[in-house]
C-alpha positions as CSV (number, residue, x, y, z in Angstrom):
1,X,-72.1,101.4,-5.2
2,X,-72.0,98.3,-7.5
3,X,-70.5,98.6,-11.0
4,X,-72.7,97.5,-13.8
5,X,-71.7,94.0,-14.8
6,X,-70.6,93.4,-18.4
7,X,-73.1,92.1,-20.9
8,X,-73.0,88.4,-21.1
9,X,-72.3,88.2,-17.4
10,X,-72.8,84.6,-16.1
11,X,-75.1,84.3,-13.3
12,X,-74.8,80.4,-12.7
13,X,-71.8,78.2,-11.9
14,X,-71.6,74.7,-13.2
15,X,-69.9,73.3,-9.8
16,X,-72.0,72.0,-7.2
17,X,-70.8,71.1,-3.6
18,X,-71.6,68.1,-1.4
19,X,-70.3,68.2,2.2
20,X,-68.0,70.9,1.1
21,X,-66.5,68.7,-1.6
22,X,-66.6,70.2,-5.2
23,X,-68.2,68.1,-7.8
24,X,-68.7,68.5,-11.4
25,X,-72.1,68.4,-13.1
26,X,-71.8,64.7,-13.5
27,X,-70.8,64.0,-10.1
28,X,-67.1,63.4,-10.8
29,X,-64.2,65.1,-9.0
30,X,-63.4,68.5,-10.4
31,X,-60.8,68.8,-13.1
32,X,-58.6,72.1,-12.7
33,X,-56.4,73.1,-15.5
34,X,-53.9,75.9,-15.7
35,X,-53.6,78.8,-18.2
36,X,-50.0,80.3,-18.3
37,X,-49.9,83.8,-19.8
38,X,-46.9,85.8,-20.9
39,X,-46.1,88.8,-22.7
40,X,-45.0,87.4,-26.0
41,X,-42.1,88.3,-28.4
42,X,-41.6,88.1,-32.2
43,X,-39.3,85.0,-33.2
44,X,-38.8,86.2,-36.8
45,X,-38.9,89.2,-39.1
46,X,-42.5,89.1,-40.2
47,X,-43.8,88.9,-36.6
48,X,-42.3,92.4,-35.6
49,X,-45.1,94.6,-37.0
50,X,-48.0,92.4,-35.9
51,X,-46.3,92.3,-32.4
52,X,-46.1,96.1,-32.3
53,X,-49.7,96.5,-33.8
54,X,-51.1,94.3,-30.9
55,X,-48.9,96.1,-28.3
56,X,-50.2,99.6,-29.2
57,X,-53.8,98.6,-29.7
58,X,-54.0,97.4,-26.2
59,X,-56.3,99.9,-24.3
60,X,-54.9,98.5,-20.9
61,X,-51.4,99.4,-22.0
62,X,-52.0,102.8,-23.9
63,X,-55.3,104.7,-23.1
64,X,-56.4,107.1,-25.8
65,X,-59.1,109.6,-25.2
66,X,-61.3,108.0,-27.9
67,X,-61.3,104.4,-28.2
68,X,-62.3,104.8,-31.9
69,X,-58.6,106.1,-32.5
70,X,-56.8,103.1,-31.0
71,X,-56.9,100.9,-34.1
72,X,-55.8,103.9,-36.4
73,X,-53.0,104.8,-33.8
74,X,-51.7,101.3,-33.6
75,X,-51.4,100.8,-37.4
76,X,-49.6,104.1,-37.6
77,X,-47.1,103.8,-34.8
78,X,-46.4,100.1,-35.6
79,X,-45.5,101.1,-39.1
80,X,-43.3,103.7,-38.1
81,X,-41.4,101.6,-35.6
82,X,-41.1,98.3,-37.3
83,X,-37.9,99.2,-39.1
84,X,-35.9,100.3,-36.0
85,X,-37.5,97.6,-33.6
86,X,-36.9,94.9,-36.2
87,X,-33.3,95.8,-36.5
88,X,-32.9,95.5,-32.7
89,X,-34.6,92.1,-32.6
90,X,-32.5,90.8,-35.6
91,X,-29.3,91.9,-33.8
92,X,-30.2,89.7,-30.7
93,X,-31.3,86.9,-33.0
94,X,-34.9,87.5,-31.9
95,X,-36.2,87.1,-28.3
96,X,-36.4,83.5,-26.8
97,X,-39.4,84.5,-24.6
98,X,-41.9,82.2,-26.3
99,X,-39.7,79.0,-26.3
100,X,-38.5,79.8,-22.8
101,X,-42.1,79.9,-21.5
102,X,-42.9,76.5,-22.9
103,X,-39.7,75.3,-21.3
104,X,-40.8,76.7,-18.0
105,X,-44.1,75.2,-18.2
106,X,-42.5,71.6,-18.8
107,X,-40.2,72.2,-15.8
108,X,-43.3,73.1,-13.7
109,X,-45.0,70.0,-14.9
110,X,-42.0,68.0,-14.0
111,X,-42.1,69.2,-10.4
112,X,-45.7,68.6,-10.1
113,X,-45.2,65.1,-11.2
114,X,-48.0,62.5,-12.3
115,X,-50.8,64.6,-10.7
116,X,-49.9,67.7,-12.9
117,X,-53.1,69.4,-14.5
118,X,-53.5,70.2,-18.1
119,X,-51.6,73.4,-19.0
120,X,-52.5,75.8,-21.8
121,X,-50.1,78.5,-22.9
122,X,-51.0,82.0,-24.4
123,X,-49.2,85.2,-25.2
124,X,-50.7,88.6,-25.0
125,X,-49.2,90.1,-28.1
126,X,-47.8,87.2,-30.3
127,X,-48.6,83.7,-31.2
128,X,-49.8,81.3,-29.6
129,X,-52.3,83.8,-28.8
130,X,-54.6,83.9,-25.8
131,X,-57.6,83.4,-28.2
132,X,-55.9,80.2,-29.4
133,X,-55.4,79.2,-25.8
134,X,-59.1,79.5,-25.2
135,X,-60.0,77.7,-28.4
136,X,-58.0,74.6,-27.0
137,X,-59.8,74.9,-23.8
138,X,-63.0,74.8,-25.5
139,X,-62.4,71.5,-27.2
140,X,-62.5,69.9,-23.7
141,X,-63.3,72.4,-21.0
142,X,-62.1,71.8,-17.5
143,X,-64.5,72.3,-14.6
144,X,-62.3,75.2,-13.3
145,X,-59.2,77.1,-14.4
146,X,-56.3,78.6,-12.7
147,X,-54.8,81.6,-14.4
148,X,-51.1,82.5,-13.8
149,X,-49.5,85.4,-15.7
150,X,-45.7,85.3,-15.6
151,X,-45.3,88.9,-14.3
152,X,-44.2,88.7,-10.6
153,X,-45.6,92.2,-9.8
154,X,-49.0,93.0,-10.8
155,X,-49.8,95.9,-13.1
156,X,-53.0,96.6,-15.0
157,X,-50.7,97.0,-18.1
158,X,-49.4,93.4,-17.9
159,X,-51.3,91.0,-15.6
160,X,-54.4,92.9,-15.7
161,X,-54.3,93.3,-19.6
162,X,-53.6,89.6,-20.0
163,X,-56.5,88.4,-17.6
164,X,-58.9,90.8,-19.2
165,X,-58.2,89.3,-22.8
166,X,-58.5,85.7,-21.2
167,X,-61.9,86.7,-19.6
168,X,-63.2,88.3,-22.9
169,X,-62.1,85.3,-24.9
170,X,-63.7,82.8,-22.6
171,X,-66.9,84.8,-22.9
172,X,-66.8,84.7,-26.5
173,X,-66.8,81.0,-26.8
174,X,-69.6,80.3,-24.3
175,X,-67.2,79.8,-21.3
176,X,-68.2,82.8,-19.4
177,X,-69.5,80.5,-16.6
178,X,-66.2,78.8,-16.1
179,X,-64.9,79.6,-12.7
180,X,-61.3,81.1,-13.0
181,X,-59.0,81.4,-10.0
182,X,-56.7,84.4,-11.0
183,X,-53.3,84.6,-9.3
184,X,-52.7,88.3,-9.0
185,X,-48.9,88.3,-8.1
186,X,-46.0,86.3,-6.6
187,X,-43.2,88.9,-6.0
188,X,-43.4,88.0,-2.3
189,X,-42.8,84.2,-2.6
190,X,-39.6,83.1,-0.9
191,X,-38.3,80.9,-3.9
192,X,-38.8,83.7,-6.3
193,X,-36.5,85.9,-4.1
194,X,-34.4,83.0,-3.5
195,X,-33.6,82.6,-7.2
196,X,-33.0,86.3,-7.6
197,X,-30.6,86.3,-4.7
198,X,-28.6,83.3,-6.0
199,X,-28.2,85.1,-9.5
200,X,-27.0,88.2,-7.8
201,X,-24.5,86.3,-5.7
202,X,-23.4,84.3,-8.8
203,X,-22.6,87.7,-10.5
204,X,-21.0,89.2,-7.5
205,X,-18.7,86.1,-7.2
206,X,-17.0,87.0,-10.5
207,X,-16.0,90.5,-9.5
208,X,-12.6,91.4,-7.8
209,X,-14.3,93.5,-5.1
210,X,-18.0,93.1,-4.5
211,X,-18.1,95.7,-1.8
212,X,-17.2,98.3,-4.3
213,X,-19.9,97.2,-6.8
214,X,-23.4,98.8,-7.1
215,X,-26.6,96.8,-7.5
216,X,-28.7,98.6,-10.1
217,X,-32.1,97.2,-10.1
218,X,-33.6,98.1,-13.6
219,X,-37.6,97.5,-13.8
220,X,-39.8,97.9,-16.8
221,X,-41.1,101.5,-16.9
222,X,-44.6,102.6,-16.4
223,X,-46.2,106.0,-17.4
224,X,-46.7,108.2,-14.4
225,X,-50.4,108.5,-15.0
226,X,-50.8,104.7,-14.0
227,X,-49.1,105.2,-10.8
228,X,-51.0,108.3,-9.9
229,X,-54.2,106.2,-10.5
230,X,-53.0,103.7,-7.9
231,X,-51.4,100.9,-10.0
232,X,-49.7,98.9,-7.5
233,X,-46.7,97.9,-9.8
234,X,-44.1,100.5,-8.6
235,X,-44.9,99.8,-4.9
236,X,-44.5,96.0,-5.5
237,X,-41.2,96.6,-7.3
238,X,-39.8,98.5,-4.2
239,X,-41.3,95.7,-2.0
240,X,-39.4,93.2,-4.0
241,X,-36.2,95.2,-3.6
242,X,-36.7,95.5,0.1
243,X,-37.3,91.8,0.6
244,X,-34.3,91.0,-1.5
245,X,-31.9,93.2,0.4
246,X,-33.1,92.3,3.7
247,X,-31.7,88.8,3.3
248,X,-29.0,89.4,0.7
249,X,-26.5,91.0,3.2
250,X,-25.2,93.2,0.4
251,X,-22.1,95.3,1.5
252,X,-22.4,97.9,-1.2
253,X,-24.8,100.5,-2.5
254,X,-27.9,99.7,-4.6
255,X,-30.6,101.8,-6.4
256,X,-33.7,101.5,-8.6
257,X,-34.3,102.8,-12.1
258,X,-36.9,102.2,-14.8
259,X,-36.4,101.3,-18.5
260,X,-38.2,101.0,-21.8
261,X,-39.8,104.2,-21.9
262,X,-42.0,104.8,-25.0
263,X,-43.5,108.1,-26.3
264,X,-43.6,111.5,-25.0
265,X,-45.4,111.2,-21.9
266,X,-44.0,111.3,-18.3
267,X,-42.8,107.9,-17.2
268,X,-41.4,106.7,-13.7
269,X,-38.2,108.1,-12.9
270,X,-35.0,107.9,-12.7
271,X,-34.7,106.1,-16.0
272,X,-32.0,103.5,-16.3
273,X,-29.6,105.7,-18.5
274,X,-30.0,108.5,-16.3
275,X,-29.0,106.5,-13.3
276,X,-26.1,105.0,-15.1
277,X,-24.7,108.4,-15.8
278,X,-25.3,109.4,-12.1
279,X,-23.4,106.3,-11.1
280,X,-20.4,106.8,-13.3
281,X,-20.2,110.5,-12.2
282,X,-20.0,109.4,-8.6
283,X,-17.1,107.1,-9.5
284,X,-18.9,103.6,-9.7
285,X,-16.9,101.4,-12.1
286,X,-18.9,98.1,-11.6
287,X,-22.8,97.7,-11.5
288,X,-24.6,94.3,-11.1
289,X,-27.8,94.9,-13.2
290,X,-30.8,93.1,-11.9
291,X,-33.7,93.2,-14.4
292,X,-36.9,93.1,-12.1
293,X,-40.2,92.2,-13.6
294,X,-38.6,90.2,-16.4
295,X,-38.6,86.3,-15.7
296,X,-36.8,85.5,-19.1
297,X,-34.7,87.3,-21.7
298,X,-36.2,89.6,-24.2
299,X,-35.5,92.7,-26.1
300,X,-35.2,94.6,-22.7
301,X,-32.4,92.6,-21.5
302,X,-30.6,91.2,-24.5
303,X,-30.7,94.7,-26.4
304,X,-31.6,97.6,-24.2
305,X,-29.5,96.6,-21.2
306,X,-26.6,94.6,-22.8
307,X,-26.2,96.7,-25.9
308,X,-27.7,100.1,-25.4
309,X,-27.0,100.7,-21.6
310,X,-23.8,98.6,-21.8
311,X,-22.3,101.0,-24.5
312,X,-23.3,104.1,-22.5
313,X,-21.8,102.6,-19.3
314,X,-18.5,101.8,-21.0
315,X,-18.4,105.3,-22.6
316,X,-18.3,106.7,-18.9
317,X,-15.7,104.1,-17.7
318,X,-18.3,101.7,-16.0
319,X,-19.0,98.0,-16.8
320,X,-22.5,96.5,-16.4
321,X,-22.7,92.9,-15.0
322,X,-26.4,91.8,-15.8
323,X,-27.5,88.7,-13.9
324,X,-28.8,85.9,-15.8
325,X,-32.5,85.6,-16.5
326,X,-34.6,83.5,-14.2
327,X,-35.7,81.2,-17.1
328,X,-35.9,77.6,-15.6
329,X,-33.7,78.3,-12.4
330,X,-34.6,75.6,-10.0
331,X,-35.9,78.1,-7.2
332,X,-38.0,80.1,-9.6
333,X,-39.6,76.9,-11.2
334,X,-40.3,75.8,-7.6
335,X,-41.8,79.1,-6.9
336,X,-44.3,78.8,-9.9
337,X,-45.1,75.2,-8.9
338,X,-45.9,76.1,-5.3
339,X,-48.0,79.1,-6.4
340,X,-49.9,76.9,-8.6
341,X,-50.3,74.0,-6.1
342,X,-51.8,76.6,-3.5
343,X,-54.3,78.0,-6.3
344,X,-55.2,74.6,-7.4
345,X,-55.9,73.5,-3.8
346,X,-58.2,76.4,-3.2
347,X,-61.3,75.6,-5.1
348,X,-63.5,77.2,-2.6
349,X,-66.4,79.6,-3.5
350,X,-67.4,77.3,-6.5
351,X,-64.1,77.0,-7.8
352,X,-63.1,80.7,-7.9
353,X,-61.0,80.6,-4.6
354,X,-60.5,83.3,-2.1
355,X,-60.5,86.7,-3.3
356,X,-57.6,89.1,-2.9
357,X,-57.5,92.8,-4.0
358,X,-54.9,93.2,-6.8
359,X,-53.5,96.1,-5.1
360,X,-53.4,95.4,-1.4
361,X,-53.3,91.6,-1.9
362,X,-55.1,91.0,1.3
363,X,-58.0,88.6,1.7
364,X,-61.4,90.3,1.3
365,X,-65.0,89.1,1.1
366,X,-66.3,88.2,-2.5
367,X,-68.8,90.9,-2.0
368,X,-66.1,93.5,-2.4
369,X,-65.1,91.9,-5.6
370,X,-68.3,93.3,-7.2
371,X,-67.7,96.9,-6.0
372,X,-66.2,99.7,-8.1
373,X,-63.0,99.9,-6.0
374,X,-61.5,98.1,-3.1
375,X,-62.6,99.9,0.1
376,X,-59.2,99.6,1.6
377,X,-56.9,100.8,-0.8
378,X,-59.5,102.4,-3.3
379,X,-58.0,100.7,-6.4
380,X,-60.4,99.9,-9.1
381,X,-61.6,96.2,-9.4
382,X,-60.5,94.9,-12.7
383,X,-63.1,93.9,-15.2
384,X,-62.0,90.2,-15.4
385,X,-62.9,89.9,-11.7
386,X,-66.4,91.5,-12.4
387,X,-67.0,88.9,-14.9
388,X,-66.7,86.0,-12.5
389,X,-69.7,84.4,-11.4
390,X,-71.0,85.7,-7.9
391,X,-70.7,83.3,-5.0
392,X,-72.6,83.2,-1.8
393,X,-70.3,83.9,1.2
394,X,-71.6,84.5,4.6
395,X,-70.6,88.1,5.8
396,X,-67.9,88.1,8.6
């Protein structure tokens, strides 16, 4: 059964093809641009409450029974939490996530060299917003867009939410027909894994006895309801760890826990603080903490891990040794550059590129992109993919 397409759905694509070569409407070679999306973070005190408001009003992140209550809920909870969260941000000097993202883009541009496309940067919950990114694109639209969210593992609450907003904003300014190649995830990329392994090795080298140290993978949490609904994030986190440990040759123990729980609902477990208590009770004295799903420092690393969890660990006779953030690590930047090069090169299907289900990540026929759910893994097809123009593709 086909899902009803959103109002304003585009039925035409501006690209045309001659002998398989994509050409724009004026016959020139197709220009591709890149949209880099990230979570966002407040950089000063007055940005904390607006950040929290945007966070809690996101229906992809927090699903309320009645959508009409979302705005009211967001205003109430952001006003209640601003003092405590503002204090935490002030203590770490505010998160460097936004400037780090721009530094990562400049590093990618340097790797790509003279042939680098135009880059646009947008944050999901703070400035510069995705709406402003789209406003910049509108001034001189490219022929196609490659969208990459800086979340290695896919979740409907992070990558999905960012792509949904990008899709909606493009439609608002009359760019609903613009072909967009969405990159769903990159956690399997060898250079991403190499960067994490290098940072783990770097931290382990400073310990007197690495064989006695425990590696604690701490991933951002997710409400259990999302996992039960098929969100691929937890499985991709576990796959990341499996791939890392396969080649790391770690002599000691390791485990996975989840952090950053908000609200009274059930979240994935064990929580990181629970795991720290368990490890300390079992005699672990040194733990290398690997923050998975974070590609740059934020409140979750600089305050939650370094301050809150660090204090808890010390109270139990244990020391946490967090690895550095990926930031502009050469292997990580090489990963992002190679991911973008592959996406830019794949201008097939009128610029949209090959279709991969966001859960099973397997190449599939574009006809399946227009269905309610993937016939292989039964995960719902995100709205941003449904808004893409249909393409003609011979059935295989």
